[in-house]
MARGU-400451 format. One record per residue (C-alpha): residue in one letter; x, y, z. Coordinates in steps of 0.5 Angstrom, whole numbers, plus 500, padded with zeros to 3 digits. Each point is the difference from the previous one (the first is absolute). Layout:
<atoms>
AXYZ ...
</atoms>
This chain:
<atoms>
M595466101 A494496498 A504494503 M501504507 V493502501 L497492497 A505498506 G498504505 L494497499 L501493500 L504501506 A493505503 M496493498 V505495503 A499504508 G493500499 C500493498 N504499506 N496504505 F494496498 S502494501 A502501506 A494503501 A496494498 R505496504 N499504508 A493499497 E499493499 G505500507 V495504504 R495494497 L502495503 Y503503507 Q492501501 Q499492499 A505498504 R505497495 Y506504502 Q506496496 Q497502494 A498507503 L508500501 R502498494 H495505495 F502506505 L509498499 E497500493 A497507500 T507503503 Y503497494 A497504496 D500505503 P505502505 D497507501 N494498503 P499500507 D493497500 G504493498 Y504501507 Y495501504 N495495498 L507494501 A500503506 A493499502 T501494498 Y505497504 H498504506 R494496499 I503494500 G505501505 V495502505 T494494498 E506494499 N505503507 R505501495 P505506502 S504500494 D494501496 L499506503 H507501500 Q499501493 A494503500 E503507505 D506499494 Y495501494 Y496506504 N507504500 K501499493 C493502498 L501506505 D507502496 V497499493 
</atoms>
């Protein structure tokens, strides 16, 4: 019985760590985005979505970053990627 309780606590802690890690990566991505360091921001947003795939914030920020790159560099492929991530955000 005690082993089951301990296993449950460990699982909850790991899940919490992933959420904290995702939030920290997302926050760093936002900071980089605000500095117009879009490629670096993308990396952090991707890491955030890997750490917590059920959190829509990372997908939204990926979409916004791809949209910004697509508009400023006139790259339709990035605009399409942005649309895909906006839809993923809505799905999550």
